[in-house]
Structures are given as structure tokens and as C-alpha cells.
Gaussian input, Z-matrix of N, CA and C with variables (Angstrom, degrees):
# hf/3-21g

backbone

0 1
 N
 C     1     B1
 C     2     B2     1     A1
 N     3     B3     2     A2     1     D1
 C     4     B4     3     A3     2     D2
 C     5     B5     4     A4     3     D3
 N     6     B6     5     A5     4     D4
 C     7     B7     6     A6     5     D5
 C     8     B8     7     A7     6     D6
 N     9     B9     8     A8     7     D7
 C    10    B10     9     A9     8     D8
 C    11    B11    10    A10     9     D9
 N    12    B12    11    A11    10    D10
 C    13    B13    12    A12    11    D11
 C    14    B14    13    A13    12    D12
 N    15    B15    14    A14    13    D13
 C    16    B16    15    A15    14    D14
 C    17    B17    16    A16    15    D15
 N    18    B18    17    A17    16    D16
 C    19    B19    18    A18    17    D17
 C    20    B20    19    A19    18    D18
 N    21    B21    20    A20    19    D19
 C    22    B22    21    A21    20    D20
 C    23    B23    22    A22    21    D21
 N    24    B24    23    A23    22    D22
 C    25    B25    24    A24    23    D23
 C    26    B26    25    A25    24    D24
 N    27    B27    26    A26    25    D25
 C    28    B28    27    A27    26    D26
 C    29    B29    28    A28    27    D27
 N    30    B30    29    A29    28    D28
 C    31    B31    30    A30    29    D29
 C    32    B32    31    A31    30    D30
 N    33    B33    32    A32    31    D31
 C    34    B34    33    A33    32    D32
 C    35    B35    34    A34    33    D33
 N    36    B36    35    A35    34    D34
 C    37    B37    36    A36    35    D35
 C    38    B38    37    A37    36    D36
 N    39    B39    38    A38    37    D37
 C    40    B40    39    A39    38    D38
 C    41    B41    40    A40    39    D39
 N    42    B42    41    A41    40    D40
 C    43    B43    42    A42    41    D41
 C    44    B44    43    A43    42    D42
 N    45    B45    44    A44    43    D43
 C    46    B46    45    A45    44    D44
 C    47    B47    46    A46    45    D45
 N    48    B48    47    A47    46    D46
 C    49    B49    48    A48    47    D47
 C    50    B50    49    A49    48    D48
 N    51    B51    50    A50    49    D49
 C    52    B52    51    A51    50    D50
 C    53    B53    52    A52    51    D51
 N    54    B54    53    A53    52    D52
 C    55    B55    54    A54    53    D53
 C    56    B56    55    A55    54    D54
 N    57    B57    56    A56    55    D55
 C    58    B58    57    A57    56    D56
 C    59    B59    58    A58    57    D57
 N    60    B60    59    A59    58    D58
 C    61    B61    60    A60    59    D59
 C    62    B62    61    A61    60    D60
 N    63    B63    62    A62    61    D61
 C    64    B64    63    A63    62    D62
 C    65    B65    64    A64    63    D63
 N    66    B66    65    A65    64    D64
 C    67    B67    66    A66    65    D65
 C    68    B68    67    A67    66    D66
 N    69    B69    68    A68    67    D67
 C    70    B70    69    A69    68    D68
 C    71    B71    70    A70    69    D69
 N    72    B72    71    A71    70    D70
 C    73    B73    72    A72    71    D71
 C    74    B74    73    A73    72    D72
 N    75    B75    74    A74    73    D73
 C    76    B76    75    A75    74    D74
 C    77    B77    76    A76    75    D75
 N    78    B78    77    A77    76    D76
 C    79    B79    78    A78    77    D77
 C    80    B80    79    A79    78    D78
 N    81    B81    80    A80    79    D79
 C    82    B82    81    A81    80    D80
 C    83    B83    82    A82    81    D81
 N    84    B84    83    A83    82    D82
 C    85    B85    84    A84    83    D83
 C    86    B86    85    A85    84    D84
 N    87    B87    86    A86    85    D85
 C    88    B88    87    A87    86    D86
 C    89    B89    88    A88    87    D87
 N    90    B90    89    A89    88    D88
 C    91    B91    90    A90    89    D89
 C    92    B92    91    A91    90    D90
 N    93    B93    92    A92    91    D91
 C    94    B94    93    A93    92    D92
 C    95    B95    94    A94    93    D93
 N    96    B96    95    A95    94    D94
 C    97    B97    96    A96    95    D95
 C    98    B98    97    A97    96    D96
 N    99    B99    98    A98    97    D97
 C   100   B100    99    A99    98    D98
 C   101   B101   100   A100    99    D99
 N   102   B102   101   A101   100   D100
 C   103   B103   102   A102   101   D101
 C   104   B104   103   A103   102   D102
 N   105   B105   104   A104   103   D103
 C   106   B106   105   A105   104   D104
 C   107   B107   106   A106   105   D105
 N   108   B108   107   A107   106   D106
 C   109   B109   108   A108   107   D107
 C   110   B110   109   A109   108   D108
 N   111   B111   110   A110   109   D109
 C   112   B112   111   A111   110   D110
 C   113   B113   112   A112   111   D111
 N   114   B114   113   A113   112   D112
 C   115   B115   114   A114   113   D113
 C   116   B116   115   A115   114   D114
 N   117   B117   116   A116   115   D115
 C   118   B118   117   A117   116   D116
 C   119   B119   118   A118   117   D117
 N   120   B120   119   A119   118   D118
 C   121   B121   120   A120   119   D119
 C   122   B122   121   A121   120   D120
 N   123   B123   122   A122   121   D121
 C   124   B124   123   A123   122   D122
 C   125   B125   124   A124   123   D123
 N   126   B126   125   A125   124   D124
 C   127   B127   126   A126   125   D125
 C   128   B128   127   A127   126   D126
 N   129   B129   128   A128   127   D127
 C   130   B130   129   A129   128   D128
 C   131   B131   130   A130   129   D129
 N   132   B132   131   A131   130   D130
 C   133   B133   132   A132   131   D131
 C   134   B134   133   A133   132   D132
 N   135   B135   134   A134   133   D133
 C   136   B136   135   A135   134   D134
 C   137   B137   136   A136   135   D135
 N   138   B138   137   A137   136   D136
 C   139   B139   138   A138   137   D137
 C   140   B140   139   A139   138   D138
 N   141   B141   140   A140   139   D139
 C   142   B142   141   A141   140   D140
 C   143   B143   142   A142   141   D141
 N   144   B144   143   A143   142   D142
 C   145   B145   144   A144   143   D143
 C   146   B146   145   A145   144   D144
 N   147   B147   146   A146   145   D145
 C   148   B148   147   A147   146   D146
 C   149   B149   148   A148   147   D147
 N   150   B150   149   A149   148   D148
 C   151   B151   150   A150   149   D149
 C   152   B152   151   A151   150   D150
 N   153   B153   152   A152   151   D151
 C   154   B154   153   A153   152   D152
 C   155   B155   154   A154   153   D153
 N   156   B156   155   A155   154   D154
 C   157   B157   156   A156   155   D155
 C   158   B158   157   A157   156   D156
 N   159   B159   158   A158   157   D157
 C   160   B160   159   A159   158   D158
 C   161   B161   160   A160   159   D159
 N   162   B162   161   A161   160   D160
 C   163   B163   162   A162   161   D161
 C   164   B164   163   A163   162   D162
 N   165   B165   164   A164   163   D163
 C   166   B166   165   A165   164   D164
 C   167   B167   166   A166   165   D165
 N   168   B168   167   A167   166   D166
 C   169   B169   168   A168   167   D167
 C   170   B170   169   A169   168   D168
 N   171   B171   170   A170   169   D169
 C   172   B172   171   A171   170   D170
 C   173   B173   172   A172   171   D171
 N   174   B174   173   A173   172   D172
 C   175   B175   174   A174   173   D173
 C   176   B176   175   A175   174   D174
 N   177   B177   176   A176   175   D175
 C   178   B178   177   A177   176   D176
 C   179   B179   178   A178   177   D177
 N   180   B180   179   A179   178   D178
 C   181   B181   180   A180   179   D179
 C   182   B182   181   A181   180   D180
 N   183   B183   182   A182   181   D181
 C   184   B184   183   A183   182   D182
 C   185   B185   184   A184   183   D183
 N   186   B186   185   A185   184   D184
 C   187   B187   186   A186   185   D185
 C   188   B188   187   A187   186   D186
 N   189   B189   188   A188   187   D187
 C   190   B190   189   A189   188   D188
 C   191   B191   190   A190   189   D189
 N   192   B192   191   A191   190   D190
 C   193   B193   192   A192   191   D191
 C   194   B194   193   A193   192   D192
 N   195   B195   194   A194   193   D193
 C   196   B196   195   A195   194   D194
 C   197   B197   196   A196   195   D195
 N   198   B198   197   A197   196   D196
 C   199   B199   198   A198   197   D197
 C   200   B200   199   A199   198   D198
 N   201   B201   200   A200   199   D199
 C   202   B202   201   A201   200   D200
 C   203   B203   202   A202   201   D201
 N   204   B204   203   A203   202   D202
 C   205   B205   204   A204   203   D203
 C   206   B206   205   A205   204   D204
 N   207   B207   206   A206   205   D205
 C   208   B208   207   A207   206   D206
 C   209   B209   208   A208   207   D207
 N   210   B210   209   A209   208   D208
 C   211   B211   210   A210   209   D209
 C   212   B212   211   A211   210   D210
 N   213   B213   212   A212   211   D211
 C   214   B214   213   A213   212   D212
 C   215   B215   214   A214   213   D213
 N   216   B216   215   A215   214   D214
 C   217   B217   216   A216   215   D215
 C   218   B218   217   A217   216   D216
 N   219   B219   218   A218   217   D217
 C   220   B220   219   A219   218   D218
 C   221   B221   220   A220   219   D219
 N   222   B222   221   A221   220   D220
 C   223   B223   222   A222   221   D221
 C   224   B224   223   A223   222   D222
 N   225   B225   224   A224   223   D223
 C   226   B226   225   A225   224   D224
 C   227   B227   226   A226   225   D225
 N   228   B228   227   A227   226   D226
 C   229   B229   228   A228   227   D227
 C   230   B230   229   A229   228   D228
 N   231   B231   230   A230   229   D229
 C   232   B232   231   A231   230   D230
 C   233   B233   232   A232   231   D231
 N   234   B234   233   A233   232   D232
 C   235   B235   234   A234   233   D233
 C   236   B236   235   A235   234   D234
 N   237   B237   236   A236   235   D235
 C   238   B238   237   A237   236   D236
 C   239   B239   238   A238   237   D237
 N   240   B240   239   A239   238   D238
 C   241   B241   240   A240   239   D239
 C   242   B242   241   A241   240   D240
 N   243   B243   242   A242   241   D241
 C   244   B244   243   A243   242   D242
 C   245   B245   244   A244   243   D243
 N   246   B246   245   A245   244   D244
 C   247   B247   246   A246   245   D245
 C   248   B248   247   A247   246   D246
 N   249   B249   248   A248   247   D247
 C   250   B250   249   A249   248   D248
 C   251   B251   250   A250   249   D249
 N   252   B252   251   A251   250   D250
 C   253   B253   252   A252   251   D251
 C   254   B254   253   A253   252   D252
 N   255   B255   254   A254   253   D253
 C   256   B256   255   A255   254   D254
 C   257   B257   256   A256   255   D255
 N   258   B258   257   A257   256   D256
 C   259   B259   258   A258   257   D257
 C   260   B260   259   A259   258   D258
 N   261   B261   260   A260   259   D259
 C   262   B262   261   A261   260   D260
 C   263   B263   262   A262   261   D261
 N   264   B264   263   A263   262   D262
 C   265   B265   264   A264   263   D263
 C   266   B266   265   A265   264   D264
 N   267   B267   266   A266   265   D265
 C   268   B268   267   A267   266   D266
 C   269   B269   268   A268   267   D267
 N   270   B270   269   A269   268   D268
 C   271   B271   270   A270   269   D269
 C   272   B272   271   A271   270   D270
 N   273   B273   272   A272   271   D271
 C   274   B274   273   A273   272   D272
 C   275   B275   274   A274   273   D273
 N   276   B276   275   A275   274   D274
 C   277   B277   276   A276   275   D275
 C   278   B278   277   A277   276   D276
 N   279   B279   278   A278   277   D277
 C   280   B280   279   A279   278   D278
 C   281   B281   280   A280   279   D279
 N   282   B282   281   A281   280   D280
 C   283   B283   282   A282   281   D281
 C   284   B284   283   A283   282   D282
 N   285   B285   284   A284   283   D283
 C   286   B286   285   A285   284   D284
 C   287   B287   286   A286   285   D285
 N   288   B288   287   A287   286   D286
 C   289   B289   288   A288   287   D287
 C   290   B290   289   A289   288   D288
 N   291   B291   290   A290   289   D289
 C   292   B292   291   A291   290   D290
 C   293   B293   292   A292   291   D291
 N   294   B294   293   A293   292   D292
 C   295   B295   294   A294   293   D293
 C   296   B296   295   A295   294   D294
 N   297   B297   296   A296   295   D295
 C   298   B298   297   A297   296   D296
 C   299   B299   298   A298   297   D297
 N   300   B300   299   A299   298   D298
 C   301   B301   300   A300   299   D299
 C   302   B302   301   A301   300   D300

   B1=1.4835
   B2=1.4941
   B3=1.3621
   B4=1.4281
   B5=1.5550
   B6=1.2772
   B7=1.4185
   B8=1.5600
   B9=1.2916
   B10=1.4745
   B11=1.5500
   B12=1.2902
   B13=1.4807
   B14=1.5323
   B15=1.3166
   B16=1.4020
   B17=1.4973
   B18=1.3640
   B19=1.4671
   B20=1.4865
   B21=1.3966
   B22=1.4323
   B23=1.5503
   B24=1.3790
   B25=1.4128
   B26=1.5631
   B27=1.3131
   B28=1.4580
   B29=1.4927
   B30=1.3630
   B31=1.4482
   B32=1.5282
   B33=1.3314
   B34=1.4551
   B35=1.5110
   B36=1.2606
   B37=1.4834
   B38=1.5084
   B39=1.2844
   B40=1.4262
   B41=1.5930
   B42=1.3080
   B43=1.4417
   B44=1.5337
   B45=1.3238
   B46=1.4439
   B47=1.5542
   B48=1.3521
   B49=1.4615
   B50=1.5574
   B51=1.3336
   B52=1.4308
   B53=1.5650
   B54=1.2890
   B55=1.4932
   B56=1.5329
   B57=1.3091
   B58=1.4448
   B59=1.5198
   B60=1.4036
   B61=1.4276
   B62=1.5272
   B63=1.3649
   B64=1.3818
   B65=1.5135
   B66=1.2970
   B67=1.4795
   B68=1.5292
   B69=1.3241
   B70=1.5002
   B71=1.5222
   B72=1.3924
   B73=1.4728
   B74=1.4635
   B75=1.3626
   B76=1.4833
   B77=1.4958
   B78=1.3525
   B79=1.4593
   B80=1.5282
   B81=1.2948
   B82=1.4800
   B83=1.5201
   B84=1.3139
   B85=1.4941
   B86=1.5176
   B87=1.2829
   B88=1.4731
   B89=1.5192
   B90=1.2998
   B91=1.4916
   B92=1.5279
   B93=1.3489
   B94=1.4780
   B95=1.5245
   B96=1.3201
   B97=1.5087
   B98=1.5618
   B99=1.3289
   B100=1.4687
   B101=1.5121
   B102=1.3423
   B103=1.4923
   B104=1.5608
   B105=1.3038
   B106=1.4464
   B107=1.5480
   B108=1.3339
   B109=1.4989
   B110=1.4923
   B111=1.3214
   B112=1.4926
   B113=1.5008
   B114=1.4161
   B115=1.4557
   B116=1.5277
   B117=1.3822
   B118=1.4535
   B119=1.5650
   B120=1.3382
   B121=1.4407
   B122=1.5170
   B123=1.3117
   B124=1.4649
   B125=1.5261
   B126=1.3585
   B127=1.4480
   B128=1.5547
   B129=1.3122
   B130=1.4380
   B131=1.5311
   B132=1.2968
   B133=1.5133
   B134=1.5529
   B135=1.2811
   B136=1.4496
   B137=1.5829
   B138=1.2919
   B139=1.4206
   B140=1.5673
   B141=1.2864
   B142=1.4947
   B143=1.4695
   B144=1.3801
   B145=1.4196
   B146=1.5017
   B147=1.3228
   B148=1.4676
   B149=1.5527
   B150=1.3166
   B151=1.4035
   B152=1.4791
   B153=1.3351
   B154=1.5012
   B155=1.5128
   B156=1.2995
   B157=1.4548
   B158=1.4954
   B159=1.2995
   B160=1.4546
   B161=1.5484
   B162=1.3435
   B163=1.4558
   B164=1.4928
   B165=1.2982
   B166=1.4860
   B167=1.4855
   B168=1.3119
   B169=1.4659
   B170=1.5377
   B171=1.2990
   B172=1.4087
   B173=1.5390
   B174=1.3284
   B175=1.4694
   B176=1.4709
   B177=1.4113
   B178=1.4385
   B179=1.5074
   B180=1.3081
   B181=1.5183
   B182=1.4624
   B183=1.3608
   B184=1.4380
   B185=1.5170
   B186=1.3521
   B187=1.4602
   B188=1.5365
   B189=1.3246
   B190=1.4931
   B191=1.4436
   B192=1.3829
   B193=1.4584
   B194=1.5470
   B195=1.3196
   B196=1.4099
   B197=1.4671
   B198=1.3860
   B199=1.4277
   B200=1.5279
   B201=1.3456
   B202=1.4838
   B203=1.5192
   B204=1.2941
   B205=1.5353
   B206=1.4854
   B207=1.3238
   B208=1.5009
   B209=1.4798
   B210=1.3276
   B211=1.4594
   B212=1.5271
   B213=1.3630
   B214=1.4229
   B215=1.5036
   B216=1.3690
   B217=1.4877
   B218=1.5186
   B219=1.3295
   B220=1.4366
   B221=1.5426
   B222=1.3624
   B223=1.4381
   B224=1.5008
   B225=1.2977
   B226=1.5171
   B227=1.5067
   B228=1.3195
   B229=1.4526
   B230=1.5594
   B231=1.3042
   B232=1.4452
   B233=1.5277
   B234=1.3275
   B235=1.4934
   B236=1.5036
   B237=1.3723
   B238=1.4997
   B239=1.5160
   B240=1.3250
   B241=1.3799
   B242=1.5481
   B243=1.3053
   B244=1.4627
   B245=1.4702
   B246=1.3873
   B247=1.4183
   B248=1.5705
   B249=1.3076
   B250=1.4918
   B251=1.5230
   B252=1.2837
   B253=1.4390
   B254=1.5273
   B255=1.2818
   B256=1.5041
   B257=1.5046
   B258=1.2637
   B259=1.4777
   B260=1.5241
   B261=1.3280
   B262=1.4266
   B263=1.5651
   B264=1.3042
   B265=1.5084
   B266=1.5135
   B267=1.3505
   B268=1.4447
   B269=1.5603
   B270=1.3031
   B271=1.4299
   B272=1.5304
   B273=1.3067
   B274=1.4750
   B275=1.5270
   B276=1.3111
   B277=1.4160
   B278=1.5287
   B279=1.3455
   B280=1.4401
   B281=1.5497
   B282=1.3757
   B283=1.5054
   B284=1.5125
   B285=1.3187
   B286=1.4562
   B287=1.5475
   B288=1.4371
   B289=1.4905
   B290=1.4821
   B291=1.3639
   B292=1.4702
   B293=1.5177
   B294=1.3456
   B295=1.4781
   B296=1.4946
   B297=1.2782
   B298=1.4859
   B299=1.5246
   B300=1.3159
   B301=1.4724
   B302=1.5055
   A1=108.25
   A2=116.50
   A3=117.88
   A4=113.11
   A5=115.82
   A6=120.92
   A7=111.31
   A8=116.40
   A9=119.45
   A10=110.20
   A11=117.24
   A12=120.16
   A13=108.56
   A14=117.74
   A15=121.13
   A16=112.61
   A17=116.22
   A18=119.93
   A19=114.93
   A20=116.55
   A21=119.72
   A22=109.18
   A23=115.35
   A24=120.15
   A25=109.12
   A26=113.40
   A27=122.42
   A28=110.75
   A29=116.42
   A30=120.06
   A31=109.97
   A32=113.56
   A33=120.09
   A34=107.68
   A35=116.25
   A36=120.70
   A37=106.92
   A38=121.19
   A39=126.23
   A40=112.30
   A41=116.02
   A42=120.00
   A43=110.69
   A44=116.14
   A45=122.00
   A46=105.43
   A47=114.46
   A48=121.73
   A49=105.60
   A50=115.62
   A51=121.20
   A52=109.97
   A53=112.65
   A54=117.53
   A55=111.26
   A56=118.94
   A57=120.31
   A58=113.49
   A59=115.25
   A60=116.72
   A61=114.14
   A62=118.63
   A63=120.32
   A64=112.30
   A65=113.66
   A66=119.95
   A67=112.81
   A68=111.92
   A69=117.04
   A70=112.56
   A71=116.52
   A72=119.73
   A73=111.57
   A74=118.59
   A75=120.47
   A76=112.38
   A77=115.76
   A78=121.94
   A79=112.01
   A80=115.42
   A81=118.91
   A82=110.21
   A83=117.30
   A84=120.37
   A85=110.49
   A86=118.40
   A87=120.37
   A88=110.54
   A89=118.00
   A90=121.32
   A91=109.59
   A92=115.66
   A93=119.64
   A94=111.60
   A95=117.03
   A96=121.11
   A97=108.41
   A98=117.55
   A99=120.60
   A100=109.38
   A101=116.86
   A102=121.32
   A103=106.57
   A104=117.59
   A105=120.49
   A106=111.11
   A107=115.24
   A108=120.32
   A109=111.64
   A110=116.22
   A111=118.76
   A112=115.47
   A113=115.25
   A114=124.57
   A115=112.08
   A116=115.38
   A117=117.89
   A118=109.64
   A119=113.21
   A120=118.46
   A121=106.73
   A122=114.53
   A123=120.00
   A124=111.14
   A125=115.28
   A126=119.97
   A127=109.88
   A128=116.17
   A129=121.54
   A130=113.54
   A131=113.10
   A132=121.77
   A133=107.05
   A134=118.89
   A135=120.63
   A136=110.18
   A137=118.42
   A138=124.25
   A139=111.26
   A140=114.51
   A141=121.20
   A142=111.97
   A143=117.15
   A144=120.66
   A145=113.11
   A146=115.64
   A147=121.45
   A148=111.52
   A149=116.06
   A150=121.79
   A151=116.27
   A152=115.30
   A153=121.10
   A154=111.06
   A155=118.41
   A156=120.47
   A157=111.64
   A158=118.04
   A159=120.82
   A160=111.81
   A161=112.53
   A162=118.82
   A163=112.97
   A164=116.59
   A165=123.02
   A166=109.94
   A167=121.29
   A168=126.64
   A169=111.44
   A170=118.02
   A171=121.30
   A172=116.01
   A173=114.55
   A174=120.26
   A175=112.99
   A176=115.51
   A177=117.01
   A178=113.00
   A179=116.84
   A180=116.83
   A181=111.86
   A182=118.60
   A183=120.02
   A184=114.31
   A185=116.16
   A186=121.99
   A187=111.83
   A188=113.26
   A189=120.89
   A190=112.62
   A191=115.85
   A192=121.52
   A193=113.85
   A194=115.48
   A195=123.04
   A196=113.46
   A197=114.63
   A198=121.78
   A199=113.01
   A200=113.99
   A201=117.84
   A202=111.98
   A203=119.46
   A204=119.53
   A205=107.86
   A206=117.51
   A207=119.29
   A208=112.88
   A209=118.24
   A210=124.71
   A211=110.30
   A212=116.16
   A213=122.07
   A214=112.03
   A215=114.72
   A216=119.68
   A217=111.19
   A218=121.17
   A219=120.16
   A220=111.84
   A221=116.51
   A222=119.54
   A223=115.29
   A224=117.38
   A225=120.88
   A226=111.83
   A227=119.31
   A228=122.30
   A229=108.81
   A230=115.52
   A231=119.41
   A232=115.32
   A233=114.66
   A234=118.21
   A235=110.97
   A236=116.81
   A237=118.22
   A238=110.67
   A239=119.53
   A240=123.45
   A241=112.58
   A242=114.61
   A243=122.67
   A244=110.03
   A245=119.53
   A246=123.13
   A247=110.30
   A248=114.80
   A249=118.96
   A250=109.07
   A251=119.31
   A252=121.02
   A253=111.00
   A254=115.20
   A255=121.34
   A256=111.27
   A257=118.51
   A258=123.62
   A259=111.67
   A260=116.03
   A261=119.71
   A262=110.20
   A263=116.63
   A264=122.33
   A265=107.65
   A266=116.25
   A267=122.32
   A268=107.59
   A269=119.47
   A270=122.34
   A271=109.43
   A272=119.22
   A273=121.53
   A274=110.09
   A275=119.38
   A276=120.71
   A277=111.67
   A278=116.27
   A279=121.11
   A280=110.32
   A281=113.16
   A282=117.76
   A283=110.55
   A284=117.25
   A285=120.20
   A286=114.23
   A287=111.48
   A288=115.97
   A289=115.80
   A290=116.57
   A291=121.02
   A292=105.60
   A293=116.20
   A294=122.92
   A295=109.00
   A296=117.86
   A297=121.61
   A298=112.06
   A299=116.93
   A300=118.69
   A301=108.85
   D1=128.86
   D2=179.16
   D3=-78.56
   D4=149.32
   D5=-178.80
   D6=-60.93
   D7=-33.01
   D8=-178.33
   D9=-62.42
   D10=-31.54
   D11=-179.06
   D12=-77.54
   D13=-45.89
   D14=-171.79
   D15=-76.91
   D16=-22.97
   D17=-179.08
   D18=-104.97
   D19=0.93
   D20=176.71
   D21=-57.83
   D22=135.42
   D23=-176.17
   D24=-118.73
   D25=151.29
   D26=175.31
   D27=-129.68
   D28=141.28
   D29=179.98
   D30=-70.59
   D31=135.59
   D32=176.20
   D33=-136.69
   D34=89.57
   D35=-174.47
   D36=63.48
   D37=-128.53
   D38=178.39
   D39=-84.68
   D40=-3.19
   D41=-176.08
   D42=-108.59
   D43=170.97
   D44=176.29
   D45=-122.43
   D46=135.09
   D47=-179.07
   D48=-112.37
   D49=135.06
   D50=176.27
   D51=-83.24
   D52=144.47
   D53=178.18
   D54=-54.36
   D55=-42.74
   D56=-179.56
   D57=-61.21
   D58=-28.91
   D59=174.43
   D60=-69.46
   D61=-33.13
   D62=174.26
   D63=-69.40
   D64=-38.99
   D65=174.94
   D66=-57.08
   D67=-49.10
   D68=-179.98
   D69=-61.20
   D70=-39.76
   D71=178.62
   D72=-62.91
   D73=-40.78
   D74=176.01
   D75=-65.44
   D76=-41.63
   D77=-175.62
   D78=-68.12
   D79=-28.03
   D80=-175.98
   D81=-103.17
   D82=-77.68
   D83=-177.16
   D84=-66.06
   D85=-53.73
   D86=-174.49
   D87=-55.52
   D88=-49.35
   D89=-177.30
   D90=-64.57
   D91=-42.00
   D92=-179.84
   D93=-65.22
   D94=-36.76
   D95=179.00
   D96=-66.27
   D97=-46.59
   D98=-179.39
   D99=-61.68
   D100=-44.94
   D101=-176.46
   D102=-61.29
   D103=-40.99
   D104=-178.15
   D105=-68.29
   D106=-46.41
   D107=179.77
   D108=-63.34
   D109=-40.21
   D110=179.68
   D111=-81.40
   D112=-1.36
   D113=-176.98
   D114=49.01
   D115=50.85
   D116=178.71
   D117=-77.02
   D118=148.72
   D119=174.16
   D120=-71.61
   D121=171.65
   D122=178.78
   D123=-64.39
   D124=-40.11
   D125=-178.91
   D126=-66.54
   D127=-42.46
   D128=176.00
   D129=-59.13
   D130=-48.07
   D131=178.11
   D132=-56.24
   D133=-48.92
   D134=-177.26
   D135=-64.04
   D136=-41.31
   D137=-178.85
   D138=-62.90
   D139=-46.03
   D140=177.59
   D141=-65.35
   D142=-44.00
   D143=178.42
   D144=-61.56
   D145=-36.28
   D146=-179.39
   D147=-65.36
   D148=-28.40
   D149=178.23
   D150=-75.24
   D151=-20.37
   D152=-175.56
   D153=-61.46
   D154=-44.13
   D155=-174.16
   D156=68.65
   D157=-145.84
   D158=-179.06
   D159=-89.99
   D160=101.32
   D161=-179.56
   D162=-58.04
   D163=-38.40
   D164=178.14
   D165=-54.50
   D166=-40.40
   D167=177.34
   D168=-71.30
   D169=-31.93
   D170=-175.80
   D171=-79.56
   D172=-34.23
   D173=-179.23
   D174=-65.13
   D175=129.78
   D176=171.29
   D177=-93.89
   D178=169.12
   D179=174.91
   D180=-56.88
   D181=-41.32
   D182=178.35
   D183=-61.20
   D184=-39.72
   D185=174.47
   D186=-55.69
   D187=-49.59
   D188=-177.49
   D189=-61.97
   D190=-42.67
   D191=177.81
   D192=-65.26
   D193=-39.13
   D194=174.34
   D195=-59.22
   D196=-51.10
   D197=178.13
   D198=-56.59
   D199=-49.99
   D200=-178.25
   D201=-67.91
   D202=-33.03
   D203=177.37
   D204=-65.57
   D205=-43.51
   D206=178.17
   D207=-62.09
   D208=-42.70
   D209=178.70
   D210=-60.30
   D211=-44.39
   D212=-177.98
   D213=-63.00
   D214=-34.23
   D215=-178.51
   D216=-72.74
   D217=-18.76
   D218=-172.00
   D219=-135.07
   D220=19.98
   D221=-174.39
   D222=-59.97
   D223=-23.21
   D224=-177.47
   D225=-100.19
   D226=5.24
   D227=179.18
   D228=-125.74
   D229=102.54
   D230=-172.49
   D231=-60.40
   D232=-33.35
   D233=178.72
   D234=-70.07
   D235=-43.67
   D236=176.63
   D237=-65.43
   D238=-38.33
   D239=178.82
   D240=-61.36
   D241=-43.27
   D242=175.60
   D243=-59.69
   D244=-44.16
   D245=-177.99
   D246=-67.63
   D247=-39.62
   D248=-179.22
   D249=-65.99
   D250=-49.03
   D251=-178.87
   D252=-61.61
   D253=-41.41
   D254=177.57
   D255=-63.47
   D256=-52.30
   D257=-179.62
   D258=-60.72
   D259=-45.20
   D260=-177.76
   D261=-64.70
   D262=-41.71
   D263=-179.96
   D264=-60.63
   D265=-49.03
   D266=-177.64
   D267=-60.73
   D268=-42.77
   D269=178.74
   D270=-61.54
   D271=-43.04
   D272=179.40
   D273=-64.72
   D274=-40.79
   D275=177.65
   D276=-58.80
   D277=-41.72
   D278=177.27
   D279=-63.95
   D280=-49.28
   D281=-177.47
   D282=-58.12
   D283=-37.20
   D284=-174.24
   D285=-87.61
   D286=1.67
   D287=178.43
   D288=70.30
   D289=24.59
   D290=179.45
   D291=-78.36
   D292=126.32
   D293=178.44
   D294=-76.60
   D295=109.02
   D296=-178.74
   D297=-107.66
   D298=25.26
   D299=176.30
   D300=-108.86

């Protein structure tokens, strides 16, 4: 993995967020939220997760900016934040052609 990918930063209010932090958020919380919402079995969850590969490599600048814009709009509302992370992760699974059935 190149340093430019892992150390790429995006403005988030007065803070900076690293691309790898966004990747980790999707790989942990986002993926877990989608699996729960879709009521995947443990086997299905493992199979879909295995298809993801390196999320850090898959995310584009536009993806990261869209994700952070959505987070910024709902940062103080946990239910809206949950929905945003879930919806965004599901959108990325579709964009990347990950079979989630």
C-alpha cells in the first residue's frame, strides 16, 4: 500500500480525517451495520467480507468526500449517523460489485 493512499487527508470541519480512518470505519461499523440490517448469516457475512479486499484501495476521493459530508450533516444524531454509514456502505458494496446475497 502506498503512503499517499494511507496518509491522504480530507477536511472534516476543523479537523483532518485520514483515508485509512474512513476505510476502517466502513470495514468495521459500516459492514457490521449492513450485515445486521440485511440479517446475514455468519457464513454470508464472512463470504461478503472476504470479497471486499482492501477498502482503502477501493475508495475514491469523491467517495471519501461524500462519506464525510454525510457524517458532518448528522454527527449529532446517532440514528441519522447510523443510517448514513449503513446506506453509504451498502452503496459502496453495490458500486464495487460485491455479491451480498
